[in-house]
KOLMARTOR-874670 format. One line per 2 residues: their letters; for each residue y negated, x, z of N, C-alpha, C, O. Coordinates in pm, whole numbers, plus 50000, padded with zeros to 5 digits. Last residue first. Layout:
A> Y X Z Y X Z Y X Z Y X Z  ...
# end
This chain:
LS> 39894 51911 52568 39985 51942 52460 39969 51845 52343 40039 51857 52243  39721 51795 52747 39678 51920 52682 39768 51957 52564 39725 52026 52471
AR> 39869 51582 52835 39747 51554 52759 39701 51680 52684 39650 51672 52572  40066 51715 52975 40101 51638 52857 39978 51612 52771 39985 51619 52648
LK> 39915 51824 53182 39981 51912 53088 40016 51837 52962 39998 51889 52851  39836 51589 53309 39732 51675 53254 39792 51771 53152 39731 51797 53048
EV> 40083 51498 53390 40007 51416 53295 39896 51498 53229 39864 51480 53112  40142 51699 53571 40225 51682 53452 40149 51600 53347 40153 51632 53228
LA> 39943 51656 53764 39949 51783 53693 40031 51769 53563 39992 51823 53459  40013 51401 53855 39883 51421 53793 39881 51550 53712 39825 51553 53602
RQ> 40257 51453 53969 40251 51365 53852 40119 51384 53778 40114 51383 53655  40178 51608 54184 40263 51667 54079 40256 51582 53951 40250 51635 53840
DA> 40030 51423 54333 39963 51541 54281 40044 51603 54167 39987 51645 54066  40234 51238 54395 40118 51194 54318 40047 51313 54255 40008 51307 54139
TL> 40557 51386 54341 40449 51339 54427 40333 51297 54337 40335 51320 54216  40851 51277 54171 40729 51355 54177 40631 51296 54277 40623 51175 54296
NE> 41138 51220 54140 41059 51186 54261 40936 51275 54277 40916 51339 54380  41279 51498 53956 41274 51358 53995 41184 51342 54118 41157 51438 54189
PV> 41245 51721 53675 41233 51690 53817 41225 51540 53842 41171 51465 53761  41504 51746 53426 41364 51723 53462 41357 51688 53610 41452 51631 53665
TI> 41709 51965 53232 41690 51873 53344 41540 51861 53373 41462 51953 53349  41881 52007 52932 41755 52027 53004 41740 51921 53112 41757 51801 53087
LL> 42160 52183 52838 42114 52050 52881 41991 52072 52968 41996 52146 53066  42315 52376 52590 42202 52362 52683 42169 52216 52710 42153 52136 52617
RA> 42631 52504 52580 42548 52395 52528 42441 52361 52631 42471 52323 52744  42779 52795 52491 42705 52734 52602 42610 52630 52543 42519 52663 52467
YL> 43089 52878 52373 42960 52821 52333 42899 52750 52453 42958 52658 52510  43290 53157 52334 43244 53055 52428 43106 53009 52382 43018 53090 52355
DG> 43560 53245 52108 43422 53252 52157 43395 53138 52256 43466 53038 52260  43881 53410 52151 43786 53322 52083 43649 53336 52145 43623 53427 52224
FS> 44020 53741 52145 43972 53622 52215 43883 53539 52124 43820 53591 52032  44259 53993 52174 44183 53908 52082 44147 53778 52154 44232 53714 52216
DP> 44428 54138 52335 44290 54185 52324 44208 54106 52221 44098 54149 52185  44723 54046 52156 44659 54108 52272 44517 54157 52239 44491 54209 52131
KN> 44832 53778 52032 44743 53882 51979 44666 53944 52094 44555 53901 52125  44969 53559 52128 45047 53668 52068 44961 53774 51999 45011 53851 51917
LV> 44686 53356 52108 44829 53364 52138 44895 53475 52057 44879 53483 51935  44384 53480 52219 44457 53436 52101 44606 53460 52125 44647 53571 52159
PM> 44218 53353 52511 44294 53460 52443 44370 53401 52325 44415 53287 52330  43912 53162 52475 44053 53174 52513 44118 53293 52445 44079 53331 52335
GK> 43593 53329 52492 43674 53208 52487 43816 53234 52533 43839 53317 52621  43433 53542 52464 43444 53487 52599 43521 53355 52601 43516 53280 52699
GS> 43371 53646 52214 43485 53701 52286 43503 53649 52427 43581 53705 52503  43023 53578 52228 43137 53628 52152 43246 53684 52243 43218 53760 52336
LR> 42868 53305 52295 42904 53425 52369 43034 53476 52309 43142 53424 52337  42611 53119 52149 42745 53175 52132 42762 53303 52213 42682 53396 52202
FK> 42453 52825 52244 42442 52970 52243 42585 53028 52242 42669 52990 52324  42319 52526 52115 42436 52602 52157 42410 52751 52143 42353 52798 52044
RG> 42105 52260 52221 42123 52386 52148 42243 52463 52204 42265 52465 52325  42068 52051 52389 42174 52039 52290 42198 52166 52211 42299 52179 52142
SQ> 41716 52081 52418 41840 52030 52475 41943 52009 52364 41910 51956 52258  41562 52382 52297 41578 52237 52298 41713 52197 52357 41811 52271 52347
SG> 41337 52635 52399 41476 52594 52372 41490 52443 52389 41437 52384 52483  41094 52754 52448 41099 52643 52354 41240 52598 52319 41260 52530 52218
AP> 41194 53091 52488 41098 52984 52514 41109 52877 52406 41130 52907 52289  41551 53163 52495 41413 53184 52450 41323 53067 52487 41371 52956 52513
IK> 41761 53261 52766 41728 53164 52661 41581 53182 52623 41497 53212 52708  42006 53475 52865 41861 53463 52849 41832 53368 52735 41874 53391 52622
LK> 42264 53438 53092 42224 53415 52953 42072 53398 52950 42017 53316 53023  42504 53591 53291 42363 53556 53276 42331 53544 53127 42367 53631 53048
LP> 42828 53455 53372 42740 53550 53305 42597 53498 53305 42572 53378 53316  43107 53437 53604 42991 53380 53535 42901 53490 53478 42899 53603 53528
RG> 43438 53569 53530 43317 53566 53612 43202 53503 53534 43198 53514 53412  43639 53368 53337 43640 53477 53434 43519 53464 53524 43498 53360 53587
MT> 43574 53158 53185 43707 53153 53245 43728 53268 53344 43822 53266 53424  43227 53107 53287 43330 53145 53190 43465 53130 53257 43472 53092 53374
PV> 42904 52961 53326 43040 52983 53375 43132 53023 53259 43114 52977 53147  42591 53109 53313 42691 53041 53230 42829 53068 53289 42869 53184 53303
EI> 42262 53077 53432 42398 53122 53458 42497 53039 53377 42489 52917 53371  41959 53185 53266 42042 53081 53326 42184 53138 53344 42221 53234 53277
DG> 41630 53318 53236 41773 53339 53253 41840 53217 53315 41784 53153 53404  41382 53209 52992 41427 53265 53119 41579 53277 53123 41646 53250 53024
GL> 41117 52995 52864 41221 53096 52849 41261 53151 52984 41184 53143 53080  40939 52786 52880 40884 52921 52891 40985 53031 52864 40948 53147 52842
MA> 41094 52553 52844 40966 52569 52775 40922 52715 52771 40872 52761 52668  41316 52597 53003 41335 52567 52861 41206 52589 52784 41208 52639 52671
TF> 41195 52630 53248 41266 52744 53191 41288 52722 53041 41279 52816 52962  41096 52368 53272 41001 52478 53264 41067 52604 53208 41005 52676 53130
VD> 41319 52205 53290 41230 52188 53177 41133 52305 53162 41093 52339 53050  41610 52392 53386 41499 52301 53413 41400 52304 53297 41400 52397 53217
AR> 41934 52380 53238 41811 52456 53262 41698 52358 53290 41690 52253 53226  42290 52393 53239 42164 52322 53264 42049 52419 53289 42065 52524 53351
VD> 42561 52388 53011 42480 52461 53109 42344 52392 53120 42292 52340 53022  42890 52306 52918 42752 52261 52934 42683 52343 53042 42738 52365 53150
VT> 43099 52487 52696 43066 52451 52833 42919 52408 52837 42835 52466 52769  43373 52534 52483 43235 52490 52496 43212 52447 52640 43296 52378 52699
LD> 43583 52781 52327 43550 52692 52439 43403 52652 52431 43320 52726 52379  43839 52858 52087 43700 52855 52132 43683 52754 52245 43756 52656 52255
DG> 44086 52838 51981 44067 52946 52078 43925 52951 52131 43892 53038 52212  44085 52496 51953 44153 52617 51908 44143 52724 52016 44186 52702 52129
ER> 43866 52398 52169 43893 52371 52028 43953 52498 51968 43882 52594 51936  43807 52261 52488 43874 52362 52406 43893 52311 52264 43930 52196 52242
QF> 43558 52242 52727 43624 52171 52617 43682 52277 52523 43612 52371 52483  43533 52286 53078 43540 52344 52944 43610 52249 52847 43709 52185 52881
RS> 43539 52129 53314 43419 52204 53273 43420 52242 53126 43318 52231 53058  43779 52003 53358 43657 51928 53390 43530 51998 53341 43426 51935 53327
DT> 44037 52011 53112 43957 52079 53214 43825 52005 53234 43768 51952 53139  44356 51869 53057 44211 51865 53029 44136 51930 53144 44167 51906 53261
EV> 44649 52077 53044 44567 51971 53104 44421 51981 53057 44372 52088 53023  44875 52135 52790 44763 52192 52865 44674 52078 52915 44630 51994 52836
QV> 45211 52152 52763 45103 52053 52763 44992 52110 52850 45011 52131 52970  45472 52311 52582 45356 52322 52671 45260 52205 52651 45231 52165 52538
VL> 45808 52290 52602 45696 52246 52520 45574 52232 52610 45573 52150 52702  46067 52511 52613 45965 52450 52696 45845 52417 52607 45787 52506 52545
YL> 46386 52490 52487 46246 52508 52450 46158 52436 52551 46172 52316 52574  46694 52646 52484 46605 52561 52561 46461 52593 52520 46421 52710 52520
DG> 46954 52642 52234 46843 52704 52304 46766 52600 52385 46773 52480 52356  47318 52612 52242 47185 52593 52185 47080 52665 52268 47112 52739 52361
PQ> 47606 52830 52222 47517 52737 52293 47383 52725 52222 47340 52816 52151  47837 52835 51941 47740 52900 52029 47655 52797 52102 47635 52687 52051
GG> 48175 52698 51935 48040 52718 51883 47948 52780 51987 47977 52776 52106  48428 52631 52015 48394 52774 52010 48256 52801 51956 48222 52917 51932
GS> 48425 52355 52016 48514 52424 51922 48483 52571 51910 48508 52631 51806  48076 52327 52089 48211 52274 52093 48295 52347 51989 48243 52394 51888
GP> 47820 52476 52304 47879 52437 52177 48018 52378 52197 48071 52379 52308  47601 52353 52567 47711 52437 52517 47764 52386 52384 47754 52267 52355
EG> 47244 52317 52530 47376 52258 52552 47484 52352 52500 47463 52422 52401  47051 52616 52608 47064 52475 52572 47203 52422 52603 47272 52475 52691
EG> 47014 52882 52640 47004 52800 52762 47009 52652 52731 46977 52569 52817  47001 53052 52422 47131 53029 52484 47128 52943 52608 47230 52932 52676
AL> 46668 53157 52472 46788 53161 52389 46914 53139 52472 46931 53198 52579  46404 52981 52522 46499 53050 52607 46633 53046 52534 46702 52944 52534
RV> 46075 52965 52390 46220 52959 52367 46298 53042 52468 46263 53156 52497  45806 52755 52404 45857 52880 52461 46010 52872 52459 46068 52781 52519
RT> 45569 52616 52195 45710 52611 52237 45755 52749 52283 45743 52847 52209  45265 52438 52213 45330 52569 52208 45471 52557 52264 45492 52495 52369
GT> 45156 52193 52274 45250 52198 52162 45317 52334 52145 45415 52346 52072  44853 52316 52377 44938 52199 52379 45026 52199 52254 44975 52206 52142
KA> 44882 52678 52382 44811 52553 52354 44906 52437 52377 45027 52456 52394  44846 52999 52532 44930 52884 52496 44844 52760 52479 44747 52739 52553
GA> 44707 53214 52621 44667 53159 52492 44749 53040 52448 44726 52985 52341  44972 53393 52773 44829 53362 52767 44793 53315 52627 44842 53368 52528
PI> 45304 53245 52781 45206 53348 52744 45062 53298 52749 45035 53180 52733  45508 53183 53047 45430 53114 52943 45315 53206 52906 45235 53242 52993
NV> 45821 53281 53146 45682 53325 53134 45616 53253 53017 45662 53260 52903  46056 53151 53366 46003 53145 53230 45856 53187 53231 45777 53134 53309
RV> 46351 53203 53540 46206 53223 53540 46156 53232 53397 46207 53310 53317  46605 52983 53631 46557 53074 53528 46405 53081 53535 46337 52979 53537
TR> 46863 52941 53852 46719 52922 53834 46668 53028 53738 46686 53148 53761  47183 52776 53848 47097 52892 53826 46951 52850 53815 46920 52738 53774
DG> 47356 52571 53845 47340 52638 53974 47252 52762 53962 47247 52844 54054  47183 52410 53597 47305 52405 53676 47281 52466 53813 47197 52418 53889
KT> 46891 52545 53580 47000 52526 53484 47132 52530 53561 47186 52638 53587  46554 52500 53645 46689 52495 53701 46789 52462 53592 46774 52363 53520
VL> 46284 52714 53598 46363 52607 53538 46504 52613 53595 46566 52719 53595  45964 52796 53695 46105 52810 53728 46180 52689 53674 46143 52574 53702
RT> 45694 52955 53522 45760 52834 53570 45907 52866 53598 45967 52952 53533  45382 53116 53497 45527 53129 53520 45579 52996 53572 45516 52931 53655
AG> 45119 53194 53259 45175 53125 53375 45326 53150 53384 45387 53200 53289  44797 53307 53146 44942 53307 53138 44998 53246 53266 44931 53246 53369
TY> 44524 53279 53157 44582 53398 53220 44731 53416 53189 44785 53525 53204  44477 53045 53010 44394 53163 52989 44462 53289 53041 44458 53394 52976
AE> 44654 52863 53107 44663 52895 52964 44582 53019 52932 44614 53091 52837  44556 52848 53363 44686 52912 53342 44707 52947 53195 44770 53048 53163
QL> 44319 52710 53306 44310 52843 53364 44441 52918 53347 44440 53038 53319  44422 52470 53217 44352 52554 53121 44339 52697 53174 44348 52793 53098
SI> 44754 52426 53359 44609 52408 53358 44548 52496 53249 44613 52585 53196  45055 52284 53220 44979 52394 53280 44831 52361 53275 44788 52278 53194
TV> 45371 52131 53207 45225 52114 53210 45160 52231 53282 45204 52273 53389  45642 52106 52989 45587 52174 53106 45434 52166 53097 45376 52191 52991
QQ> 45926 51935 52864 45781 51950 52870 45741 52019 52999 45798 51994 53106  46199 52054 52688 46152 52011 52819 46003 52037 52827 45958 52148 52801
EI> 46469 52026 52465 46325 52039 52483 46286 51983 52619 46333 51877 52659  46758 52195 52358 46698 52105 52456 46548 52132 52460 46506 52247 52459
DQ> 46991 52205 52088 46874 52257 52157 46821 52150 52252 46839 52030 52230  47350 52176 52104 47218 52127 52067 47108 52196 52147 47130 52238 52261
GD> 47591 52428 52007 47531 52332 52099 47390 52294 52059 47320 52368 51989  47773 52440 51700 47684 52503 51796 47617 52395 51882 47591 52285 51834
IR> 48100 52365 51631 47964 52312 51630 47882 52379 51739 47918 52375 51856  48357 52412 51410 48295 52466 51531 48148 52430 51527 48079 52462 51430
AF> 48582 52178 51284 48449 52236 51271 48402 52287 51406 48408 52214 51506  48929 52273 51279 48821 52188 51323 48687 52258 51301 48679 52380 51300
GT> 49115 52465 51216 49069 52380 51107 48958 52286 51148 48896 52224 51062  49169 52637 51412 49252 52518 51406 49214 52429 51291 49278 52325 51270
AG> 48975 52832 51388 49113 52869 51357 49202 52747 51344 49302 52752 51273  48689 52658 51244 48757 52739 51342 48901 52763 51301 48945 52720 51195
TR> 48417 52654 51032 48556 52616 51046 48627 52711 51139 48627 52832 51117  48091 52552 51145 48181 52650 51087 48322 52600 51106 48346 52512 51189
TR> 47762 52436 51150 47903 52399 51149 47984 52506 51080 47951 52547 50969  47485 52429 51359 47548 52502 51252 47697 52474 51260 47755 52487 51368
TR> 47206 52232 51451 47350 52253 51458 47400 52327 51335 47364 52294 51222  46941 52174 51482 46972 52312 51443 47122 52338 51444 47163 52454 51438
TN> 46915 51923 51575 46863 51947 51441 46893 52087 51392 46873 52117 51274  47151 51752 51740 47093 51886 51733 47046 51912 51591 47127 51921 51499
GF> 47311 51524 51792 47173 51528 51836 47106 51662 51827 47010 51686 51900  47560 51485 51693 47551 51546 51825 47408 51575 51867 47386 51645 51966
VS> 47500 51355 51449 47598 51299 51541 47578 51352 51682 47579 51276 51778  47319 51523 51320 47275 51392 51364 47369 51335 51469 47325 51275 51567
SF> 47483 51744 51283 47352 51762 51344 47304 51630 51400 47255 51623 51513  47693 51638 51146 47715 51666 51287 47584 51696 51357 47574 51676 51478
LD> 47564 51618 50891 47611 51500 50961 47629 51527 51110 47584 51447 51192  47504 51881 50822 47396 51783 50832 47440 51663 50915 47364 51613 50998
SL> 47762 51985 50822 47660 52042 50909 47547 51944 50931 47500 51925 51043  47886 51836 50623 47929 51819 50761 47824 51872 50857 47800 51813 50963
DG> 47754 51945 50404 47732 51805 50436 47772 51777 50580 47703 51705 50652  47854 52202 50416 47710 52183 50427 47676 52040 50463 47584 52014 50540
LD> 48121 52162 50377 48078 52199 50510 47928 52185 50527 47879 52159 50637  48251 51888 50197 48165 52005 50193 48109 52034 50331 48056 51945 50398
VN> 48584 51799 50247 48445 51761 50265 48360 51886 50271 48393 51981 50342  48843 51873 50245 48767 51907 50125 48622 51861 50135 48545 51882 50041
TT> 49003 52026 50526 48934 51914 50464 48857 51962 50344 48812 52077 50338  49319 52103 50684 49190 52138 50626 49129 52015 50565 49194 51911 50554
YQ> 49512 52150 50985 49482 52084 50859 49346 52129 50811 49267 52186 50887  49779 52187 51214 49657 52237 51152 49636 52167 51019 49731 52129 50951
GG> 50011 52121 51353 49911 52017 51335 49782 52065 51274 49683 51993 51280  50197 52321 51361 50108 52307 51476 49998 52207 51454 49901 52206 51529
AG> 50208 52471 51029 50266 52415 51149 50161 52400 51257 50051 52456 51249  49991 52376 50756 50081 52464 50829 50131 52398 50954 50099 52283 50982
SP> 49821 52198 50650 49801 52336 50607 49892 52431 50684 49872 52552 50679  49817 51861 50526 49869 51962 50617 49846 52101 50561 49849 52122 50440
SW> 49497 51714 50442 49633 51748 50403 49683 51858 50493 49604 51942 50536  49247 51463 50414 49310 51567 50494 49452 51591 50444 49521 51496 50408
GG> 49025 51408 50134 49094 51372 50257 49160 51492 50320 49134 51606 50284  49089 51452 49780 49004 51445 49898 49086 51410 50017 49206 51383 50005
AQ> 49270 51474 49581 49130 51497 49544 49038 51493 49664 48920 51527 49652  49516 51405 49664 49492 51549 49650 49346 51579 49616 49304 51694 49621
PN> 49517 51128 49656 49513 51195 49787 49489 51344 49778 49444 51404 49876  49319 50943 49450 49415 51053 49445 49411 51128 49577 49308 51188 49608
AT> 49296 50605 49554 49231 50734 49529 49338 50841 49531 49436 50832 49605  49277 50261 49448 49346 50375 49508 49267 50501 49477 49182 50503 49387
GF> 49160 50063 49300 49215 50028 49429 49291 50140 49496 49362 50116 49594  49033 50099 49062 49179 50105 49060 49244 50071 49194 49366 50054 49202
RD> 48758 50054 49124 48816 50005 48998 48968 49995 49006 49026 49896 48963  48703 50172 49365 48672 50030 49347 48741 49971 49224 48779 49854 49222
YN> 48786 50433 49299 48855 50359 49404 48830 50209 49390 48922 50129 49402  48598 50502 49105 48741 50497 49071 48820 50416 49172 48909 50340 49136
AR> 48366 50490 49264 48379 50404 49146 48524 50391 49104 48570 50281 49072  48420 50688 49451 48408 50549 49496 48423 50452 49380 48485 50347 49393
KE> 48417 50915 49293 48542 50877 49360 48537 50731 49404 48636 50659 49395  48146 50909 49214 48253 50904 49114 48384 50858 49177 48454 50773 49121
KN> 48006 50922 49461 47986 50811 49368 48101 50798 49269 48148 50687 49243  48126 50977 49774 48120 51038 49642 48113 50927 49538 48206 50846 49528
SL> 48168 50837 50000 48038 50907 49991 48020 50975 49856 47911 51025 49826  48424 50741 49979 48314 50645 49966 48178 50711 49959 48081 50648 49916
VE> 48582 50979 50017 48591 50898 49895 48466 50813 49875 48408 50813 49767  48507 51075 50263 48508 51167 50150 48511 51089 50019 48449 51130 49920
YA> 48550 50856 50429 48413 50898 50399 48408 50988 50277 48316 50978 50195  48828 50850 50440 48755 50736 50384 48613 50776 50345 48563 50734 50240
EN> 48876 51095 50565 48929 51070 50431 48854 50956 50364 48820 50964 50246  48753 51052 50814 48704 51157 50726 48750 51136 50581 48673 51156 50487
VE> 48913 50846 50914 48770 50824 50895 48713 50927 50798 48634 50893 50710  49160 50977 50931 49144 50859 50845 48996 50835 50813 48959 50806 50699
KF> 49101 51178 51117 49145 51214 50982 49123 51098 50887 49075 51117 50775  49045 51021 51339 48940 51105 51283 48974 51147 51140 48887 51151 51053
RA> 49297 50916 51390 49189 50825 51349 49074 50904 51285 49013 50857 51189  49426 51146 51472 49472 51076 51352 49364 50984 51299 49342 50974 51178
EA> 49280 51201 51704 49285 51298 51597 49326 51233 51465 49267 51259 51360  49341 50975 51855 49201 50998 51816 49195 51097 51700 49115 51080 51609
KP> 49611 51022 51890 49566 50902 51818 49422 50917 51770 49387 50877 51659  49628 51251 52045 49669 51259 51904 49626 51137 51824 49607 51146 51703
DD> 49432 51378 52275 49463 51243 52227 49499 51250 52078 49410 51253 51994  49321 51601 52385 49460 51571 52418 49503 51432 52370 49600 51377 52421
PH> 49050 51618 52309 49140 51729 52275 49288 51697 52297 49374 51759 52235  48818 51446 52218 48947 51398 52270 49054 51504 52241 49141 51481 52157
TD> 48610 51595 52123 48580 51498 52227 48707 51446 52294 48705 51408 52411  48727 51741 51926 48671 51815 52039 48637 51723 52155 48634 51765 52270
PH> 48798 51541 51739 48901 51605 51822 48846 51685 51939 48912 51695 52042  48599 51246 51724 48609 51388 51696 48708 51456 51790 48704 51430 51911
YQ> 48556 50972 51753 48695 51019 51746 48709 51170 51722 48820 51218 51702  48279 50926 51776 48372 50856 51865 48510 50922 51870 48573 50928 51975
KA> 48166 51074 51573 48131 51106 51711 48232 51046 51808 48267 51107 51909  48278 50938 51360 48308 51080 51378 48275 51123 51521 48350 51201 51581
LR> 48162 50685 51384 48305 50700 51408 48344 50846 51430 48433 50875 51510  47890 50743 51327 47928 50676 51450 48075 50699 51484 48110 50728 51598
RF> 47908 50865 51075 47851 50938 51188 47896 50876 51321 47935 50947 51414  48013 50654 50922 48090 50776 50942 48039 50854 51062 48118 50904 51143
AQ> 47800 50472 50929 47929 50434 50985 48014 50558 51014 48078 50567 51119  47604 50620 50794 47582 50581 50933 47713 50544 51001 47736 50580 51117
KV> 47722 50639 50540 47698 50761 50618 47678 50728 50765 47729 50799 50852  47719 50371 50465 47845 50444 50472 47829 50568 50560 47915 50596 50644
EK> 47446 50319 50463 47530 50247 50558 47666 50316 50574 47722 50319 50684  47364 50487 50254 47311 50509 50388 47399 50442 50492 47426 50500 50598
ET> 47491 50372 50037 47526 50509 50074 47481 50539 50217 47551 50607 50292  47565 50027 50127 47487 50132 50062 47536 50268 50107 47612 50280 50203
AT> 47836 49801 50078 47759 49890 50166 47687 49997 50086 47740 50051 49989  47999 49623 49957 47863 49634 49902 47777 49731 49983 47656 49741 49958
KA> 48219 49614 50109 48232 49681 49980 48096 49700 49914 48080 49784 49825  48117 49682 50452 48148 49593 50340 48156 49673 50210 48106 49785 50202
VG> 48280 49888 50700 48164 49848 50619 48210 49755 50508 48328 49750 50474  48467 50032 50852 48406 49912 50907 48281 49869 50834 48186 49821 50895
LT> 48613 50242 50766 48478 50272 50813 48408 50151 50872 48302 50164 50934  48845 50098 50703 48852 50215 50792 48716 50249 50851 48704 50280 50969
QY> 48753 49914 50519 48796 49866 50650 48802 49981 50750 48767 49964 50867  48708 50091 50309 48597 50013 50362 48631 49961 50502 48547 49964 50592
YD> 48962 50186 50253 48864 50277 50311 48744 50203 50369 48685 50248 50467  49263 50088 50270 49135 50018 50261 49030 50103 50331 49011 50093 50452
KA> 49517 50234 50074 49436 50235 50196 49305 50163 50171 49243 50177 50066  49780 50057 49914 49658 50136 49906 49579 50124 50035 49575 50019 50098
M> 50119 50085 50000 50000 50000 50000 49875 50090 50000 49866 50185 50077
# end
């Protein structure tokens, strides 16, 4: 009796290529021999699922199967390759790599054929978010990550931005069938700072000057990520004007001794609660101007 590959995968004869692939992924995950190492029924079911997928995922083979109701067993599927239950498959390993990537949740999964004929699958990568302050992004930071009964110290480099990924090789999920472990990636989230606005490697900070310093010129203090600096502003400086302090911004990631710039944005303050005499003087100044 001809095998019903559609029934094996649990799809209709009108199933699209996408639906066939989705069904195979679900069943391959369910019955993969690495998941059930001591269950011969699961192994047999996995063989059937793989054979059905090999036929239905190939347009030419599927057309012949739909037309004649059978497929040449030597053209696809599983066949014995020796004693001890070893077998091989004609499914392209590149396709299996893509499929098992989705099945086991690892976009970096690499599939190889092991001594038993099973695909060796590298473990999936793990992503874990870590939050740091802007000051820590400036100086660099350290975090402790627990992995089972171990604690791993992770150095986050100076200049890290939101989205920077710090890799810990081999600290991801273990592989199956002798595959290599995946990696652990710490994905950095930099907190918003109350003083500085960051754009790339540059920073902007608001600095205040009284109206008389703005009119006559003078020195004002500018905060930086390190020590504050003195900035001399010229007479007649207007509110909103930006002054560039070269090299006083954020460190450039992975480029030692390279820094962005700091922009000091001037905000002019005016005195409040003037006395009558002070108000008279200001009005006299305004009239003279």
